[in-house]
C-alpha positions as a Markdown table, in Angstrom:
| # | Residue | x | y | z |
|---|---|---|---|---|
| 1 | Unk | -31.5 | 20.3 | -28.6 |
| 2 | Unk | -29.7 | 17.5 | -27.1 |
| 3 | Unk | -26.8 | 18.9 | -25.0 |
| 4 | Unk | -23.5 | 17.9 | -26.4 |
| 5 | Unk | -21.3 | 15.1 | -24.8 |
| 6 | Unk | -18.1 | 15.9 | -23.7 |
| 7 | Unk | -15.5 | 13.2 | -23.1 |
| 8 | Unk | -12.6 | 13.0 | -21.1 |
| 9 | Unk | -9.6 | 11.6 | -22.1 |
| 10 | Unk | -6.6 | 10.5 | -20.0 |
| 11 | Unk | -3.3 | 12.2 | -20.6 |
| 12 | Unk | -0.5 | 9.1 | -20.9 |
| 13 | Unk | 2.8 | 10.6 | -19.9 |
| 14 | Unk | 5.7 | 10.4 | -22.6 |
| 15 | Unk | 8.0 | 7.4 | -21.1 |
| 16 | Unk | 11.8 | 7.1 | -22.3 |
| 17 | Unk | 13.7 | 4.5 | -20.7 |
| 18 | Unk | 17.5 | 4.7 | -20.4 |
| 19 | Unk | 19.6 | 1.2 | -20.1 |
| 20 | Unk | 22.8 | 2.2 | -18.7 |
| 21 | Unk | 25.7 | -0.1 | -19.2 |
| 22 | Unk | 27.7 | 1.1 | -16.2 |
| 23 | Unk | 31.4 | 0.1 | -15.1 |
| 24 | Unk | 30.2 | -2.4 | -12.5 |
| 25 | Unk | 27.8 | -4.2 | -14.8 |
| 26 | Unk | 29.0 | -7.4 | -16.5 |
| 27 | Unk | 29.9 | -6.8 | -20.0 |
| 28 | Unk | 29.2 | -10.7 | -21.0 |
| 29 | Unk | 25.5 | -10.0 | -19.6 |
| 30 | Unk | 24.6 | -6.7 | -20.4 |
| 31 | Unk | 21.7 | -7.8 | -23.2 |
| 32 | Unk | 20.0 | -9.8 | -20.5 |
| 33 | Unk | 20.5 | -7.3 | -17.8 |
| 34 | Unk | 18.6 | -4.9 | -20.0 |
| 35 | Unk | 15.6 | -7.3 | -21.0 |
| 36 | Unk | 15.5 | -7.8 | -17.4 |
| 37 | Unk | 15.0 | -3.8 | -17.2 |
| 38 | Unk | 12.2 | -4.1 | -20.0 |
| 39 | Unk | 10.4 | -6.8 | -17.8 |
| 40 | Unk | 10.2 | -4.9 | -14.9 |
| 41 | Unk | 9.3 | -1.7 | -16.8 |
| 42 | Unk | 6.5 | -4.0 | -18.4 |
| 43 | Unk | 5.4 | -5.6 | -15.2 |
| 44 | Unk | 4.8 | -2.3 | -13.6 |
| 45 | Unk | 2.0 | -1.7 | -16.6 |
| 46 | Unk | 4.4 | 1.5 | -18.1 |
| 47 | Unk | 3.6 | 1.9 | -21.8 |
| 48 | Unk | 7.0 | 2.9 | -23.0 |
| 49 | Unk | 7.2 | 5.4 | -25.9 |
| 50 | Unk | 11.0 | 5.2 | -26.6 |
| 51 | Unk | 14.6 | 3.7 | -25.6 |
| 52 | Unk | 17.9 | 4.7 | -25.4 |
| 53 | Unk | 21.0 | 2.5 | -24.2 |
| 54 | Unk | 24.2 | 4.3 | -23.5 |
| 55 | Unk | 27.8 | 3.0 | -21.8 |
| 56 | Unk | 29.6 | 4.7 | -19.6 |
| 57 | Unk | 32.8 | 4.5 | -18.4 |
| 58 | Unk | 32.7 | 6.6 | -15.4 |
| 59 | Unk | 29.8 | 7.6 | -12.9 |
| 60 | Unk | 29.2 | 11.5 | -12.4 |
| 61 | Unk | 28.4 | 12.4 | -8.3 |
| 62 | Unk | 26.2 | 14.7 | -9.9 |
| 63 | Unk | 24.1 | 13.4 | -12.7 |
| 64 | Unk | 25.1 | 9.8 | -12.7 |
| 65 | Unk | 25.7 | 10.3 | -16.6 |
| 66 | Unk | 29.1 | 11.8 | -18.3 |
| 67 | Unk | 28.4 | 15.4 | -19.4 |
| 68 | Unk | 28.4 | 14.2 | -23.2 |
| 69 | Unk | 26.1 | 11.2 | -22.5 |
| 70 | Unk | 23.7 | 13.7 | -20.8 |
| 71 | Unk | 23.7 | 16.0 | -23.4 |
| 72 | Unk | 22.5 | 13.0 | -25.6 |
| 73 | Unk | 19.6 | 12.2 | -23.6 |
| 74 | Unk | 18.2 | 15.8 | -23.1 |
| 75 | Unk | 18.3 | 16.1 | -26.8 |
| 76 | Unk | 15.9 | 13.3 | -27.0 |
| 77 | Unk | 13.8 | 14.2 | -24.0 |
| 78 | Unk | 13.2 | 17.7 | -25.5 |
| 79 | Unk | 12.5 | 16.7 | -29.3 |
| 80 | Unk | 10.0 | 13.6 | -28.1 |
| 81 | Unk | 8.5 | 15.7 | -25.5 |
| 82 | Unk | 9.4 | 13.3 | -22.4 |
| 83 | Unk | 7.5 | 13.6 | -19.2 |
| 84 | Unk | 9.3 | 10.5 | -17.6 |
| 85 | Unk | 12.3 | 8.9 | -17.6 |
| 86 | Unk | 13.3 | 6.0 | -15.9 |
| 87 | Unk | 16.9 | 5.0 | -15.3 |
| 88 | Unk | 18.0 | 0.9 | -15.3 |
| 89 | Unk | 20.4 | 2.2 | -12.7 |
| 90 | Unk | 19.9 | 3.2 | -8.9 |
| 91 | Unk | 20.3 | 6.6 | -8.5 |
| 92 | Unk | 21.1 | 9.0 | -5.3 |
| 93 | Unk | 19.4 | 11.5 | -4.2 |
| 94 | Unk | 21.9 | 14.4 | -5.5 |
| 95 | Unk | 22.1 | 12.8 | -8.9 |
| 96 | Unk | 17.9 | 12.4 | -9.1 |
| 97 | Unk | 17.4 | 15.7 | -8.2 |
| 98 | Unk | 20.0 | 17.1 | -10.5 |
| 99 | Unk | 18.7 | 15.0 | -13.5 |
| 100 | Unk | 15.5 | 16.1 | -12.8 |
| 101 | Unk | 16.4 | 20.0 | -12.8 |
| 102 | Unk | 18.5 | 19.5 | -15.8 |
| 103 | Unk | 16.2 | 17.3 | -18.0 |
| 104 | Unk | 12.6 | 18.9 | -16.9 |
| 105 | Unk | 11.3 | 15.8 | -16.5 |
| 106 | Unk | 10.1 | 12.9 | -13.6 |
| 107 | Unk | 13.1 | 10.6 | -13.0 |
| 108 | Unk | 12.4 | 7.1 | -11.9 |
| 109 | Unk | 15.5 | 4.9 | -11.1 |
| 110 | Unk | 15.6 | 1.1 | -10.7 |
| 111 | Unk | 14.8 | 1.2 | -6.8 |
| 112 | Unk | 11.5 | 3.3 | -7.4 |
| 113 | Unk | 10.5 | 1.1 | -10.2 |
| 114 | Unk | 11.2 | -2.3 | -8.0 |
| 115 | Unk | 9.2 | -0.3 | -5.0 |
| 116 | Unk | 6.6 | 0.1 | -7.4 |
| 117 | Unk | 6.0 | -3.6 | -8.6 |
| 118 | Unk | 6.4 | -4.8 | -4.7 |
| 119 | Unk | 3.7 | -2.6 | -3.5 |
| 120 | Unk | 1.7 | -3.8 | -6.4 |
| 121 | Unk | 2.1 | -7.4 | -5.8 |
| 122 | Unk | 1.9 | -7.7 | -2.1 |
| 123 | Unk | -1.1 | -9.2 | -1.0 |
| 124 | Unk | -0.6 | -10.4 | 2.8 |
| 125 | Unk | -0.8 | -8.1 | 5.8 |
| 126 | Unk | 3.0 | -8.5 | 6.2 |
| 127 | Unk | 3.6 | -8.4 | 2.9 |
| 128 | Unk | 2.2 | -5.1 | 2.4 |
| 129 | Unk | 3.4 | -3.9 | 6.2 |
| 130 | Unk | 7.5 | -4.5 | 4.6 |
| 131 | Unk | 6.8 | -2.6 | 1.4 |
| 132 | Unk | 5.2 | 0.3 | 3.3 |
| 133 | Unk | 8.4 | 0.8 | 5.5 |
| 134 | Unk | 10.5 | 0.4 | 2.5 |
| 135 | Unk | 8.7 | 2.7 | 0.4 |
| 136 | Unk | 9.0 | 5.3 | 3.4 |
| 137 | Unk | 12.7 | 4.7 | 4.1 |
| 138 | Unk | 13.2 | 5.6 | 0.3 |
| 139 | Unk | 11.0 | 9.0 | 0.7 |
| 140 | Unk | 12.6 | 10.0 | 3.8 |
| 141 | Unk | 16.1 | 9.6 | 1.9 |
| 142 | Unk | 14.7 | 11.8 | -0.8 |
| 143 | Unk | 13.7 | 14.3 | 1.5 |
| 144 | Unk | 17.5 | 15.4 | 1.8 |
| 145 | Unk | 17.5 | 16.6 | -1.7 |
| 146 | Unk | 14.3 | 18.8 | -1.6 |
| 147 | Unk | 14.4 | 22.6 | -2.2 |
| 148 | Unk | 14.4 | 25.7 | -0.5 |
| 149 | Unk | 10.7 | 25.5 | 0.0 |
| 150 | Unk | 11.3 | 22.1 | 2.5 |
| 151 | Unk | 13.3 | 24.1 | 4.8 |
| 152 | Unk | 11.1 | 27.2 | 5.8 |
| 153 | Unk | 10.7 | 27.4 | 9.6 |
| 154 | Unk | 7.1 | 26.3 | 10.5 |
| 155 | Unk | 7.4 | 28.2 | 13.5 |
| 156 | Unk | 5.3 | 31.6 | 14.2 |
| 157 | Unk | 6.2 | 35.1 | 16.3 |
| 158 | Unk | 6.4 | 34.6 | 19.8 |
| 159 | Unk | 7.2 | 30.9 | 19.8 |
| 160 | Unk | 10.4 | 30.2 | 22.0 |
| 161 | Unk | 13.8 | 29.5 | 19.6 |
| 162 | Unk | 13.3 | 28.6 | 16.1 |
| 163 | Unk | 10.3 | 27.1 | 14.5 |
| 164 | Unk | 9.9 | 23.6 | 13.1 |
| 165 | Unk | 11.5 | 23.4 | 9.2 |
| 166 | Unk | 8.5 | 21.6 | 6.8 |
| 167 | Unk | 11.4 | 19.1 | 5.8 |
| 168 | Unk | 12.1 | 18.3 | 9.8 |
| 169 | Unk | 8.3 | 17.7 | 10.5 |
| 170 | Unk | 7.8 | 15.6 | 7.5 |
| 171 | Unk | 10.8 | 13.2 | 8.3 |
| 172 | Unk | 9.6 | 13.1 | 11.8 |
| 173 | Unk | 6.2 | 11.9 | 11.0 |
| 174 | Unk | 7.8 | 9.4 | 8.3 |
| 175 | Unk | 10.0 | 8.2 | 11.5 |
| 176 | Unk | 6.9 | 8.0 | 13.6 |
| 177 | Unk | 5.2 | 6.0 | 10.9 |
| 178 | Unk | 7.8 | 3.5 | 10.4 |
| 179 | Unk | 8.4 | 3.1 | 13.9 |
| 180 | Unk | 4.4 | 1.9 | 14.2 |
| 181 | Unk | 4.8 | -0.3 | 11.2 |
| 182 | Unk | 7.6 | -2.1 | 12.8 |
| 183 | Unk | 5.9 | -2.8 | 15.8 |
| 184 | Unk | 2.8 | -4.2 | 13.5 |
| 185 | Unk | 5.6 | -6.3 | 11.9 |
| 186 | Unk | 6.9 | -7.3 | 15.4 |
| 187 | Unk | 3.4 | -8.9 | 16.1 |
| 188 | Unk | 3.3 | -11.0 | 13.0 |
| 189 | Unk | 6.6 | -11.9 | 13.8 |
| 190 | Unk | 5.9 | -13.3 | 16.9 |
| 191 | Unk | 3.0 | -15.3 | 15.5 |
| 192 | Unk | 5.2 | -16.7 | 13.0 |
| 193 | Unk | 7.7 | -17.6 | 16.2 |
| 194 | Unk | 4.7 | -19.5 | 17.8 |
| 195 | Unk | 4.3 | -21.5 | 14.9 |
| 196 | Unk | 7.7 | -22.0 | 14.4 |
| 197 | Unk | 7.7 | -23.6 | 18.0 |
| 198 | Unk | 4.8 | -25.9 | 17.3 |
| 199 | Unk | 6.6 | -27.1 | 14.0 |
| 200 | Unk | 9.8 | -28.0 | 15.5 |
| 201 | Unk | 8.1 | -29.7 | 18.9 |
| 202 | Unk | 6.6 | -31.6 | 16.2 |
| 203 | Unk | 9.7 | -32.2 | 14.1 |
| 204 | Unk | 8.2 | -31.1 | 10.7 |
| 205 | Unk | 10.8 | -30.5 | 8.1 |
| 206 | Unk | 10.6 | -27.4 | 6.5 |
| 207 | Unk | 11.8 | -27.0 | 3.1 |
| 208 | Unk | 12.4 | -23.3 | 1.6 |
| 209 | Unk | 12.7 | -22.3 | -2.1 |
| 210 | Unk | 15.1 | -19.6 | -3.0 |
| 211 | Unk | 16.3 | -18.3 | -6.1 |
| 212 | Unk | 16.3 | -15.4 | -8.5 |
| 213 | Unk | 13.0 | -13.8 | -9.5 |
| 214 | Unk | 11.6 | -15.6 | -12.1 |
| 215 | Unk | 13.3 | -18.7 | -12.0 |
| 216 | Unk | 10.5 | -21.1 | -11.5 |
| 217 | Unk | 10.1 | -21.4 | -7.5 |
| 218 | Unk | 6.2 | -20.9 | -7.5 |
| 219 | Unk | 5.6 | -23.6 | -10.7 |
| 220 | Unk | 7.7 | -25.8 | -8.4 |
| 221 | Unk | 5.7 | -25.2 | -5.2 |
| 222 | Unk | 2.7 | -26.0 | -7.3 |
| 223 | Unk | 3.9 | -29.4 | -9.0 |
| 224 | Unk | 5.0 | -30.6 | -5.4 |
| 225 | Unk | 2.1 | -29.5 | -3.7 |
| 226 | Unk | -0.5 | -29.3 | -6.0 |
| 227 | Unk | -1.4 | -26.2 | -5.2 |
| 228 | Unk | -2.1 | -23.0 | -7.6 |
| 229 | Unk | -0.2 | -20.5 | -6.4 |
| 230 | Unk | 0.0 | -17.6 | -8.8 |
| 231 | Unk | 3.3 | -18.7 | -10.8 |
| 232 | Unk | 3.9 | -15.9 | -13.9 |
| 233 | Unk | 6.5 | -15.4 | -16.5 |
| 234 | Unk | 7.2 | -12.0 | -14.8 |
| 235 | Unk | 9.7 | -10.5 | -12.2 |
| 236 | Unk | 8.0 | -10.5 | -8.7 |
| 237 | Unk | 4.9 | -12.3 | -10.0 |
| 238 | Unk | 4.5 | -13.6 | -6.4 |
| 239 | Unk | 5.7 | -11.4 | -3.1 |
| 240 | Unk | 4.2 | -12.9 | -0.3 |
| 241 | Unk | 5.7 | -16.1 | 1.4 |
| 242 | Unk | 3.7 | -19.2 | 0.8 |
| 243 | Unk | 4.0 | -22.5 | 2.9 |
| 244 | Unk | 2.4 | -25.9 | 1.8 |
| 245 | Unk | 2.3 | -29.4 | 3.0 |
| 246 | Unk | 4.4 | -31.7 | 0.9 |
| 247 | Unk | 3.4 | -35.1 | 0.1 |
| 248 | Unk | 6.1 | -38.2 | -1.1 |
| 249 | Unk | 5.0 | -41.1 | -2.0 |
| 250 | Unk | 1.6 | -41.2 | -0.1 |
| 251 | Unk | 3.0 | -40.0 | 3.1 |
| 252 | Unk | 3.2 | -36.6 | 4.5 |
| 253 | Unk | 6.3 | -35.0 | 4.4 |
| 254 | Unk | 6.9 | -32.1 | 6.0 |
| 255 | Unk | 6.0 | -28.2 | 4.7 |
| 256 | Unk | 7.5 | -26.4 | 1.6 |
| 257 | Unk | 7.7 | -22.7 | 1.7 |
| 258 | Unk | 8.5 | -20.3 | -1.0 |
| 259 | Unk | 10.2 | -16.7 | -0.6 |
| 260 | Unk | 10.6 | -13.5 | -2.3 |
| 261 | Unk | 12.7 | -13.7 | -5.2 |
| 262 | Unk | 16.1 | -11.8 | -5.4 |
| 263 | Unk | 17.3 | -9.5 | -8.1 |
| 264 | Unk | 20.6 | -7.5 | -8.8 |
| 265 | Unk | 21.0 | -4.5 | -7.0 |
| 266 | Unk | 17.7 | -4.8 | -4.7 |
| 267 | Unk | 17.8 | -1.8 | -2.6 |
| 268 | Unk | 19.2 | -2.1 | 0.8 |
| 269 | Unk | 16.2 | -1.0 | 2.2 |
| 270 | Unk | 13.8 | -3.4 | 0.6 |
| 271 | Unk | 16.4 | -6.2 | 2.1 |
| 272 | Unk | 16.0 | -4.9 | 5.5 |
| 273 | Unk | 12.0 | -4.6 | 5.4 |
| 274 | Unk | 11.9 | -8.4 | 3.8 |
| 275 | Unk | 14.4 | -9.3 | 6.8 |
| 276 | Unk | 11.9 | -10.6 | 9.1 |
| 277 | Unk | 10.4 | -12.9 | 6.1 |
| 278 | Unk | 13.7 | -13.9 | 5.1 |
| 279 | Unk | 15.7 | -14.8 | 8.4 |
| 280 | Unk | 13.0 | -17.7 | 8.2 |
| 281 | Unk | 15.3 | -19.2 | 6.2 |
| 282 | Unk | 17.7 | -19.9 | 9.5 |
| 283 | Unk | 15.0 | -22.1 | 10.4 |
| 284 | Unk | 14.9 | -23.9 | 7.2 |
| 285 | Unk | 16.0 | -27.6 | 7.1 |
| 286 | Unk | 17.1 | -27.5 | 3.5 |
| 287 | Unk | 17.1 | -24.6 | 1.2 |
| 288 | Unk | 16.3 | -25.5 | -2.5 |
| 289 | Unk | 18.1 | -23.1 | -4.5 |
| 290 | Unk | 16.1 | -22.6 | -7.7 |
| 291 | Unk | 18.2 | -21.8 | -11.2 |
| 292 | Unk | 16.8 | -20.9 | -14.5 |
| 293 | Unk | 19.3 | -22.9 | -16.5 |
| 294 | Unk | 17.9 | -21.8 | -19.8 |
| 295 | Unk | 18.8 | -18.4 | -18.9 |
| 296 | Unk | 21.7 | -16.8 | -20.2 |
| 297 | Unk | 23.2 | -15.6 | -17.1 |
| 298 | Unk | 22.2 | -18.1 | -14.8 |
| 299 | Unk | 25.8 | -18.3 | -13.3 |
| 300 | Unk | 25.4 | -14.6 | -12.5 |
| 301 | Unk | 21.8 | -15.0 | -10.8 |
| 302 | Unk | 23.5 | -17.9 | -8.6 |
| 303 | Unk | 26.0 | -15.2 | -7.6 |
| 304 | Unk | 23.6 | -12.6 | -6.8 |
| 305 | Unk | 21.5 | -15.1 | -4.3 |
| 306 | Unk | 24.5 | -16.6 | -2.9 |
| 307 | Unk | 25.5 | -12.9 | -2.1 |
| 308 | Unk | 22.3 | -11.9 | -0.5 |
| 309 | Unk | 22.4 | -14.9 | 1.9 |
| 310 | Unk | 25.9 | -14.2 | 3.3 |
| 311 | Unk | 24.5 | -10.6 | 3.8 |
| 312 | Unk | 22.0 | -12.6 | 5.9 |
| 313 | Unk | 24.6 | -14.7 | 7.4 |
| 314 | Unk | 22.6 | -17.9 | 6.1 |
| 315 | Unk | 24.4 | -20.8 | 6.1 |
| 316 | Unk | 21.6 | -24.0 | 5.9 |
| 317 | Unk | 22.0 | -27.1 | 4.3 |
| 318 | Unk | 21.2 | -26.4 | 0.2 |
| 319 | Unk | 20.7 | -28.3 | -2.9 |
| 320 | Unk | 20.9 | -26.7 | -6.5 |
| 321 | Unk | 17.7 | -27.2 | -8.5 |
| 322 | Unk | 18.6 | -26.7 | -12.2 |
| 323 | Unk | 15.1 | -25.5 | -13.5 |
| 324 | Unk | 13.8 | -25.5 | -17.0 |
| 325 | Unk | 15.7 | -28.2 | -18.3 |
| 326 | Unk | 13.0 | -28.5 | -21.5 |
| 327 | Unk | 14.2 | -25.2 | -22.8 |
| 328 | Unk | 18.2 | -26.0 | -22.3 |
| 329 | Unk | 19.9 | -26.2 | -26.1 |
| 330 | Unk | 22.6 | -28.8 | -26.0 |
| 331 | Unk | 25.1 | -26.6 | -25.5 |
| 332 | Unk | 25.1 | -26.7 | -21.8 |
| 333 | Unk | 26.8 | -30.3 | -20.4 |
| 334 | Unk | 24.1 | -31.2 | -18.0 |
| 335 | Unk | 26.3 | -33.9 | -16.5 |
| 336 | Unk | 28.9 | -31.5 | -16.0 |
| 337 | Unk | 27.1 | -29.1 | -14.6 |
| 338 | Unk | 25.9 | -31.7 | -11.8 |
| 339 | Unk | 29.4 | -32.3 | -10.8 |
| 340 | Unk | 30.3 | -28.8 | -10.8 |
| 341 | Unk | 27.2 | -28.0 | -8.5 |
| 342 | Unk | 26.8 | -30.2 | -5.7 |
| 343 | Unk | 24.1 | -31.6 | -4.7 |
| 344 | Unk | 22.0 | -30.5 | -7.5 |
| 345 | Unk | 19.2 | -31.9 | -9.8 |
| 346 | Unk | 17.8 | -31.0 | -12.9 |
| 347 | Unk | 14.0 | -30.4 | -13.6 |
| 348 | Unk | 10.9 | -29.0 | -15.2 |
| 349 | Unk | 7.6 | -28.2 | -14.4 |
| 350 | Unk | 6.5 | -29.3 | -18.2 |
| 351 | Unk | 7.0 | -32.7 | -18.4 |
| 352 | Unk | 4.9 | -35.1 | -16.0 |
| 353 | Unk | 8.0 | -37.1 | -14.8 |
| 354 | Unk | 10.0 | -33.5 | -14.8 |
| 355 | Unk | 10.1 | -33.4 | -10.9 |
| 356 | Unk | 11.0 | -37.0 | -10.2 |
| 357 | Unk | 14.9 | -36.4 | -10.0 |
| 358 | Unk | 14.0 | -33.9 | -6.7 |
| 359 | Unk | 11.4 | -36.3 | -5.2 |
| 360 | Unk | 14.1 | -38.7 | -5.4 |
| 361 | Unk | 16.7 | -36.3 | -4.0 |
| 362 | Unk | 14.4 | -35.2 | -0.7 |
| 363 | Unk | 13.0 | -38.6 | -0.1 |
| 364 | Unk | 16.8 | -39.8 | 0.2 |
| 365 | Unk | 17.7 | -36.6 | 2.0 |
| 366 | Unk | 15.1 | -37.4 | 4.6 |
| 367 | Unk | 16.5 | -40.5 | 5.3 |
């Protein structure tokens, strides 16, 4: 008799999304904020079994959720047999540990979600190093909430003084790894500095595309420079900085550089990890602030980008590029828009002449 075949089935954990309307989130844009949360989860390739949306008046320092909302979440977790819970907000170490113990399932917050996406979308050696540093900082912070088993001494009888705890040993290993990766990043930065000196010596203008994630920066880069940089309708579809030569009206104009997209509540250690890339904006001659004008929260997106630029002390000449005008309804007075935000141009990458306004502006600005 032939032997029976045994097929291994992969168990997929049951996932619950918990979208939280926290006191610090704008009421008028909460629907688009939740949609952004869903898009982040989808971009990360997660299959969701159930969604739950809550509104909080205050934030609990221990559980993040109030007592009533916590009971509501617990009921859903138990009834559906949830394995993983993804929260739309960043959690402290204490809140993550407390939720894990109370709900008895794995907890992933906004920072963890974005870190996973960054790890998947980093392809260059620089991008991979930056993400690795950010993940190590995240892991180091989470060590503080580990249980008693991490506090046991690693020393043996006969050694001099108290032994090193498992937590201290792992923390030291993480810190050493971060230092090694930072040295690698410094080597890359020195190479970039050499290239920058050559560009400045040759007086080659550098134009940097900045903006909220998914605003269409890569599509504009492709259309301007006839490139084929990946441009998907997903958050952080491109993560690595890309620079291409720009030709206008048959003449070489300079260089155009795309940067990582910004997002609300970006974890501080992610910003720190990518500072070596973002600080290149200090050496740009012009910033093109790309805004998805078809998004209902476009004004909030502008505020997020401006806030991060201020944090990085970046103050460079800038023009607003109101993108995706082909998707805008007639309720937005475009003439008033360009008068309010100056200088600015309205573009799209769908129409053959959709970037003519931008090309004309750049040609005039160069003079």
